[in-house]
C-alpha positions, 0 to 999 in steps of 0.5 A: 737297728737297720741303716744304709750307707750312701756315698761315692767311691773314696767317701770312706764307707768301708772305714765307717761301716767297720767302726759302726758294726763294731760299735753297735754289733750289727752285721755289715752287708757289703755288696763290694765284698760280694762282688769281689767274691763273685768275680772270681767265678764270673768272668762277666762281673769281673770285666764289668768291675775293672771297667768301673761299670755298675753291675745289672740291677737284677743281679745285685738285687737278688744277691742282697735279698738271699743275704738278708734271709740269713738269721744273722741280720735279725738283730740289725744290718748296715748296708754298704754299697746298696742300693746304688740305683732308684731301681734297687732302692724300690726293689729293696723296699719291696723286699724289706716290707715283705719281711716286715724290716724297717730302715732307720736311716740312710746316711750320706757321706759327702765328698767332692770328686778330686778328693775321691780321685786322690783317695782311690788312685792312691791305694796300693794293696798286697797278696797278704791282704795289707793295704797302703796309700802312697800319701796317707799311709805310705809303705816304709819302702816304696812298693814293698809291703811293711808286713811280709815284704811282698810287691804292692799293686794298684788294683785295676778298679783304683786307677784314675781313669777308671775311678773317674768313670766310677764317679760319673756312673755315681753321678748319673745313676746313684745321686737320684737316691739322694732325693729319694731318701730325702723325700722319705724322711730317712736321709742324714747328710754327713761331711766326709771331708772331716777327720774319720774320727769326727765322721764316725762320731756324728754317724754314731750320735744319730744312731743312739738318738734313734735316728 
């Protein structure tokens, strides 16, 4: 089973992806994770991410193509954060066709921009890896990690002005994917404003029914 997870920043893709791969025992392929790892050694990628810009198509496509060649994806995968542009989607289709791999469905988690800003700009993280939210999952002591006592910080790409830029980029470059996958009969709309448990139940039903 091979699926794609679409949605704007803050839609809850990461949360749902973890649940999906755990329940259905498939590999989570997150370009966000790939980028965060790559920016440690590539200043150009780091600069683009901190400004809320998209990584150039050719870099992303090659990164994903190489990842799809590994043996652990043979039993199924969930692509999270890719494709983000129509060009990337078409390149992915070509690559999958060459490898005789079929996409079973494309989940599109839908939320409005103001909800996305509220969700993302409230995030706070600790160097130990723990994460919080000033409204939804607040720490016991302001700006202090509940687990190690470390200082909580806001990632550069989680600041409101950057989030709004990311959403603007999404609207312009990623939304055309919705029509692309709708026309291919693969698109499955999911209301991301619902409780995360309900969102996951809906996604699970589609997968269990072979969509």
